[in-house]
Residue, then its C-alpha position, 0 to 999 in steps of 0.5 A: m415635843s408634840v403639840f399635845d405635850i406642849l399643850d399639857e405643859m401650858d396647862d401645867l403652867l396655868d395650873n401652877a400660876k399664882a393669884f394676882p394680888l388684889a385681883a383673885h380672878k387673875i393669875v400671874v403666868d411666866g409670859d416668856r415661857f408661855r410665849e415659848l410654848v405658843n411658838d413651839i406649837r407654831l413650829n410643830m403644827p406645820k409638820e403635817m402640812k409639810r408632810a402633805q406638801t411633800i406627798d403632793y409634790d411626790c405625787d406630781r413628780i411620780m405623775k410626770e415621770a409616769q407621763a414621761n415613761a408613757e411617752t417614751i414607751i409610746r415613742s419606742a413602740e412607734d419607732r419599733a412599729k415603723a422598723l417592722v414595716s408599720e405593724n399596727s398591732i404592736v403600736a396599738e398594744a404599746k399605746k394601750r399599755a402606756h395608757e393603762i400605766l398612766a391611768k393606774t398612776k393617776t388613780k394612785c396619785e388621787d388616792t394618795k392625795s385623798a389620804t393626805s387630805n384626810y390625814v391633815l383634816q383629822s390632825l387639825t380636827a384633833t388639835e382643834a378639839n384639844l385646843n377647845t378643851l384647853l380653852q374650856d379649862i382656862r374659862k373654868e379656872k377663870s370662873n373659879w377665880e372670879k368667885 
């Protein structure tokens, strides 16, 4: 169940609540059910955060692998160059290639981190807007009961 579905169910629970005797501005809500829904929101909200953490972890892992691969390529090129009587052009080309791979990987990781941050911010902003709408509805309903 998505957070939005849970919020809709909370809204329905409030809409279907009975007025409290002798206090028209108050309603009786199934507290256990409402608490379950709040807990469901808490359980469902971190999915975006977990996804962002996973992407961040994967990005770091890829970066480390790329660095290890780059170092392996550099070492291999250096060994090969020594074996070929230190032909400088081979070593220079291998280092250049390794640095290019590393630079491309860093760029991809930064792009992924940026996209992840944007996604999480967008998700949190949408959730905040929905919660604000729900709060406005609750306040409106409450003011209707106070009349």
